[in-house]
C-alpha positions as CSV (number, residue, x, y, z in Angstrom):
1,X,97.0,-81.2,-234.5
2,X,95.8,-78.0,-236.2
3,X,95.7,-79.7,-239.6
4,X,93.6,-82.5,-238.1
5,X,91.1,-80.0,-236.8
6,X,90.9,-78.3,-240.1
7,X,90.3,-81.5,-241.9
8,X,87.6,-82.4,-239.4
9,X,85.8,-79.1,-239.8
10,X,86.1,-79.3,-243.6
11,X,84.7,-82.8,-243.5
12,X,81.7,-81.6,-241.5
13,X,81.1,-78.6,-243.9
14,X,81.3,-80.9,-246.9
15,X,78.9,-83.4,-245.3
16,X,76.2,-80.7,-244.6
17,X,76.8,-79.1,-248.0
18,X,76.1,-82.4,-249.7
19,X,72.9,-82.9,-247.6
20,X,71.7,-79.4,-248.5
21,X,72.5,-79.9,-252.2
22,X,70.7,-83.2,-252.2
23,X,67.7,-81.6,-250.5
24,X,67.4,-78.7,-253.0
25,X,67.9,-81.1,-255.9
26,X,65.1,-83.3,-254.6
27,X,62.7,-80.3,-254.2
28,X,63.6,-79.0,-257.6
29,X,63.1,-82.3,-259.5
30,X,59.9,-83.1,-257.5
31,X,58.5,-79.8,-258.5
32,X,59.6,-80.1,-262.1
33,X,58.1,-83.7,-262.2
34,X,54.8,-82.5,-260.7
35,X,54.5,-79.7,-263.1
36,X,55.3,-82.0,-266.0
37,X,52.6,-84.5,-264.8
38,X,50.0,-81.7,-264.4
39,X,50.9,-80.3,-267.9
40,X,50.6,-83.8,-269.5
41,X,47.3,-84.3,-267.8
42,X,45.8,-81.0,-268.9
43,X,47.0,-81.5,-272.5
44,X,45.5,-85.0,-272.6
45,X,42.1,-83.8,-271.3
46,X,42.1,-80.8,-273.6
47,X,42.8,-83.1,-276.6
48,X,39.8,-85.2,-275.7
49,X,37.6,-82.2,-275.2
50,X,38.5,-80.9,-278.7
51,X,37.5,-84.3,-280.1
52,X,34.1,-84.0,-278.5
53,X,33.8,-80.4,-279.8
54,X,34.0,-81.7,-283.4
55,X,30.6,-83.2,-282.9
56,X,29.2,-80.3,-281.0
57,X,25.4,-79.8,-281.6
58,X,24.0,-76.5,-282.6
59,X,22.9,-74.2,-279.7
60,X,25.1,-76.0,-277.2
61,X,25.9,-74.4,-273.9
62,X,29.6,-74.8,-273.2
63,X,31.2,-74.8,-269.8
64,X,34.9,-73.9,-269.7
65,X,36.9,-73.7,-266.4
66,X,38.9,-75.4,-263.8
67,X,38.1,-78.3,-261.4
68,X,35.0,-76.5,-260.1
69,X,33.5,-76.9,-263.6
70,X,35.1,-80.3,-264.3
71,X,33.2,-81.7,-261.3
72,X,29.9,-80.0,-262.3
73,X,27.1,-82.2,-263.7
74,X,26.3,-79.7,-266.5
75,X,23.4,-81.8,-268.0
76,X,21.6,-81.4,-264.7
77,X,21.5,-77.7,-265.7
78,X,20.5,-78.1,-269.3
79,X,20.5,-81.2,-271.6
80,X,22.4,-79.4,-274.4
81,X,25.4,-78.6,-272.1
82,X,29.0,-79.7,-272.7
83,X,31.6,-79.8,-270.0
84,X,35.1,-78.7,-271.0
85,X,36.4,-78.2,-267.5
86,X,40.0,-79.1,-266.7
87,X,41.5,-79.3,-263.3
88,X,44.4,-76.9,-262.6
89,X,43.3,-74.6,-265.5
90,X,44.1,-70.9,-265.2
91,X,42.3,-68.0,-266.7
92,X,45.5,-66.9,-268.4
93,X,45.8,-70.2,-270.3
94,X,42.1,-70.2,-271.2
95,X,42.2,-66.7,-272.6
96,X,45.0,-67.6,-274.9
97,X,43.7,-71.0,-276.0
98,X,39.9,-70.9,-275.9
99,X,39.7,-70.0,-279.6
100,X,41.5,-73.2,-280.6
101,X,38.4,-75.3,-279.8
102,X,36.6,-76.2,-283.0
103,X,32.9,-75.2,-283.7
104,X,32.6,-72.6,-281.1
105,X,30.3,-70.7,-283.6
106,X,27.7,-73.5,-283.0
107,X,27.4,-72.6,-279.3
108,X,24.5,-70.6,-277.9
109,X,26.3,-69.7,-274.7
110,X,30.0,-69.9,-273.6
111,X,30.4,-70.0,-269.9
112,X,33.8,-69.2,-268.4
113,X,34.7,-70.1,-264.8
114,X,38.4,-69.8,-264.1
115,X,40.9,-67.7,-262.1
116,X,41.2,-69.4,-258.7
117,X,44.4,-71.2,-259.7
118,X,45.8,-67.9,-261.0
119,X,45.1,-66.4,-257.5
120,X,46.4,-69.4,-255.5
121,X,49.6,-69.5,-257.5
122,X,50.1,-65.7,-257.5
123,X,50.5,-65.9,-261.3
124,X,48.2,-63.0,-262.3
125,X,48.1,-59.4,-261.3
126,X,44.7,-57.7,-261.1
127,X,45.9,-55.3,-263.8
128,X,46.2,-58.2,-266.2
129,X,42.6,-59.4,-265.8
130,X,41.3,-56.7,-268.1
131,X,43.8,-57.6,-270.8
132,X,42.9,-61.3,-270.6
133,X,39.2,-60.7,-271.0
134,X,39.8,-58.3,-274.0
135,X,42.0,-61.0,-275.6
136,X,39.4,-63.6,-275.0
137,X,36.7,-61.5,-276.7
138,X,39.1,-60.8,-279.6
139,X,40.1,-64.5,-280.0
140,X,36.5,-65.7,-279.8
141,X,35.6,-63.7,-282.9
142,X,32.1,-63.7,-281.4
143,X,29.4,-64.8,-283.7
144,X,26.5,-63.8,-281.5
145,X,27.1,-66.3,-278.7
146,X,26.3,-65.2,-275.2
147,X,29.5,-65.1,-273.1
148,X,29.1,-65.6,-269.3
149,X,31.9,-65.0,-266.8
150,X,31.6,-66.6,-263.4
151,X,33.1,-64.9,-260.4
152,X,35.4,-66.9,-258.1
153,X,34.0,-68.7,-255.1
154,X,35.4,-68.2,-251.6
155,X,37.9,-70.6,-250.0
156,X,38.6,-71.7,-246.5
157,X,41.8,-69.8,-245.8
158,X,42.6,-72.0,-242.7
159,X,42.4,-75.3,-244.6
160,X,44.3,-73.9,-247.6
161,X,46.8,-72.1,-245.3
162,X,46.6,-68.9,-247.3
163,X,45.5,-66.0,-245.2
164,X,43.9,-63.0,-247.0
165,X,43.1,-64.9,-250.2
166,X,39.4,-64.1,-250.0
167,X,40.1,-60.4,-250.0
168,X,42.1,-61.0,-253.2
169,X,39.2,-63.0,-254.6
170,X,36.8,-60.2,-253.9
171,X,39.0,-57.7,-255.8
172,X,39.5,-60.2,-258.6
173,X,35.7,-60.5,-258.9
174,X,35.3,-56.8,-259.0
175,X,37.7,-56.6,-262.0
176,X,35.9,-59.5,-263.7
177,X,32.5,-57.8,-263.2
178,X,33.6,-54.3,-264.4
179,X,35.4,-55.6,-267.5
180,X,32.6,-58.1,-268.4
181,X,30.1,-55.3,-268.4
182,X,32.3,-53.2,-270.6
183,X,32.8,-56.0,-273.1
184,X,29.2,-57.1,-273.3
185,X,29.7,-60.3,-271.3
186,X,27.2,-61.4,-268.6
187,X,28.8,-61.6,-265.1
188,X,27.5,-64.1,-262.6
189,X,28.6,-63.9,-259.0
190,X,28.1,-66.7,-256.5
191,X,30.5,-65.5,-253.8
192,X,27.9,-64.4,-251.2
193,X,25.9,-67.6,-251.7
194,X,28.9,-69.8,-250.8
195,X,30.5,-67.7,-248.0
196,X,29.7,-68.0,-244.3
197,X,29.4,-65.2,-241.8
198,X,33.2,-64.9,-241.7
199,X,33.6,-64.7,-245.5
200,X,35.0,-68.2,-245.7
201,X,33.7,-71.1,-247.8
202,X,30.6,-72.3,-246.0
203,X,31.4,-75.6,-244.3
204,X,28.2,-77.1,-245.8
205,X,29.5,-76.5,-249.3
206,X,33.1,-77.6,-248.6
207,X,34.2,-80.9,-249.9
208,X,36.7,-80.9,-247.0
209,X,39.9,-79.4,-248.5
210,X,38.7,-75.8,-248.2
211,X,38.5,-75.3,-252.0
212,X,36.4,-77.9,-253.8
213,X,32.6,-78.2,-253.6
214,X,30.6,-80.9,-251.8
215,X,27.5,-82.5,-253.2
216,X,25.4,-79.8,-251.4
217,X,27.7,-77.2,-252.9
218,X,27.1,-78.4,-256.5
219,X,23.4,-78.7,-255.8
220,X,23.4,-75.0,-254.9
221,X,25.5,-74.0,-257.8
222,X,23.3,-75.9,-260.3
223,X,20.1,-74.3,-259.0
224,X,21.8,-70.8,-259.0
225,X,22.9,-71.3,-262.7
226,X,19.5,-72.6,-263.7
227,X,17.8,-69.6,-262.1
228,X,20.2,-67.2,-263.9
229,X,19.6,-68.9,-267.3
230,X,15.9,-68.2,-267.0
231,X,16.8,-64.5,-266.8
232,X,19.0,-64.7,-269.8
233,X,16.2,-66.2,-271.9
């Protein structure tokens, strides 16, 4: 009788152990597959951007960044603009790889707008921001181009389900601003323009997911950049 009970309980343990193992394997492989798909997508887009860069006109204004830039109609800002935005891009990756784009010496202005994916994935400490901007300046081998760093925009923490992220973004932006000034970069901050009275992404500018911009959001961003460009010139 005892042996039957032991066998019974062992069978239950083995059953639940198998379910648990299957679940964790499923999560692991789904995450690995998703990461590989994202990586493949980013590499494919970057290859196409570098092909375009081979025919870059003189005095081009280049926009590098994540999905906020990828969705930006840059020629609505200036006709000599080129959009090299890539969804999922992180500031860390861009700092290490920006210099691999051909003909950057032809650019009049290089605009950098990245960092939100670093923040949302907790992949970058504030202490590392300075080092990344220094590396970016070093890798660019600046030939007189104007380098502009955009601050991060607010998000809707409820929709993203990440409480306290906007406070992190504000500190991140402070780091960007201070180091940009030290390195001779121009820093451009749109945070207050896009935040509501509670410090969240304004509903008017929210595409609906709490992160990406609506048509009104892009209209506002375009006009803000155009206004800033008049001051640069």
